[in-house]
C-alpha positions, 0 to 999 in steps of 0.5 A, a space after each residue: 173530405 169530411 173525414 179520412 180513413 186509416 188506410 191509404 191516407 193514414 197508412 194505419 188500420 182501415 178501422 181507425 178514422 180521423 177528423 180532417 184538421 182545419 176546415 171541414 170539407 163538404 163531402 160530395 155525394 157518392 156516385 155524383 156525376 163528375 164535372 168540369 170547372 164550368 159545371 159540364 160533364 166531361 165528354 168521352 175522348 174521341 181518341 183510341 184506348 191507350 196503347 199501354 192496355 194489355 190483355 189479362 186472360 181471365 179465369 179462376 184464382 184464389 183472392 185474398 190472404 189468411 196471412 197472420 200478419 195482415 190487419 183484421 180490420 182490413 178484411 183481407 180474408 178469407 181466401 176465396 175462389 173467384 172467376 173473372 172474364 178476360 179484360 184489358 188493364 193498363 201496364 202503368 198507373 195514370 201519369 202526370 202527363 196523361 192526367 194533364 192531357 185530360 185537364 187540358 182537354 176538359 178544364 176539369 178541377 180536382 177535389 183538392 183544388 176546390 178544397 184549397 188544401 190536401 195532405 202531404 207526407 211531412 218527410 217530403 216538405 222542406 225542413 223550414 216548412 211552417 207548422 201546419 195541422 197534422 193527423 192525430 193518429 199519423 203525425 207525418 200527414 200534414 195539411 198543406 194549403 195549395 197542395 193539388 195534383 200540379 203541386 203535390 207537396 204544396 205551392 213550393 213544388 211542381 211536376 218538373 221531371 215528374 211527367 212520367 210519375 203517377 198522378 197523385 192528390 186525385 180523389 176517387 171522383 177525379 179518377 172517375 172523371 178521367 175514366 169518363 173522358 178516356 173511355 175506360 173505367 176503374 178496375 174492380 177489386 177482384 180484377 185489380 188483384 188478379 192482374 197484380 198477381 201476374 199469374 202467380 198463385 198464393 204469393 204475397 208479391 207480384 214476383 214471388 215470396 221474398 220482399 227483396 229477392 237476392 237483395 234486389 229492390 223490386 218496388 218503391 217502399 220505405 227503407 230505414 226507420 219510419 217516419 224519421 229516416 228513409 235511406 231511399 235504398 230503392 232509389 226513391 224518396 217519393 214517387 217513382 216513374 210509372 215504369 220503374 222496376 221490372 213488370 209482373 207476369 202480365 206486364 204490369 209495373 208497380 202493382 205494389 208500392 209507389 202509390 195506392 190505386 183506386 178501385 171501383 168497389 165500395 169497401 166492406 171488411 166482411 165482404 169476402 165472406 159473402 162475395 159472389 164467385 163470378 165477376 164480383 164488383 163489391 158491395 152495392 153501397 158504402 162510405 169508402 172506396 177500396 184502394 190497393 197496392 200500398 205506397 212509397 211510405 209503406 213499411 213493415 213496422 206499421 203498414 205491411 200493405 205492400 202486398 197483392 192481397 192487401 186492402 185499404 180504403 178512403 172516402 171518395 173525395 179524399 186526395 193525398 200525396 200517395 194515391 193514384 189510379 190505374 184503368 181497365 177496359 172491356 175486351 170488345 169481342 167478349 160476349 156479355 155474360 160469357 165467363 171463360 172456362 179457365 183453360 187459358 190460364 192456370 189457377 192463380 
């Protein structure tokens, strides 16, 4: 993790980068094969696909947003027509319990474990936590020795009562390794947004146009004054269970808020201007991978990215306390290259 990008990690604009404080981490090569602690490539699990996968019909939708309050450096527009094949996607982000099963089966060691430290949101640290390095553009991100997926806030923390919360402190590399083992993959950015919208057209949230319809909290984000006071009016200071809050029209939970989610695509702020219309998979190369959905520390005062169209990005070996992932799989009966005519679903 030689550098951190502004988006999911710093919760600022994607265009702003900041040198990681403390020791320099050697970045892994893009596309490198994930390995276990012993140097062996994780083997695909013999088990069936997760029962929590649901079918998304595919078809056409208008991707992106021309929201005037969006961040220009994120490349959230222009809105453009996209057509997708049907696919399977998990109702939930991968939980701590599910990631633990992968690690137990393979002996995999995450990037954060190998680095020996990771970034933790300062508001989750004890008041008497000793001073540490922080990120210049976002002082709420603290470098914590020993922070990793089993101990998301550092050595003083654990996963007690959090088995059903989304795994965090996992890099893109770690997510890909899990997918290899589980026989699934990360979603493309287009697949992620199509599924996150839940069948609604042109709405900022999975449930419609209002952040808190009728005063009801529908996702886990920051309430109060960021970063000094979180009222936790939605019920959570940090992560929430993967099944918290009502699902969207496709049965997916927490596609906005809670944790950012890795996608398969490389990030390019100008990509939407040239993106293919059918089954786009992102640029062929890049330095950062796209993350989607926002997190529990998003707030309108500085990071209004808790919307289905919002984009951010991080380097493939970045790991923080607010990034996780969700998986997808192919529908086996689909003929490769066959794109549905969209009759199964109205324009999203």
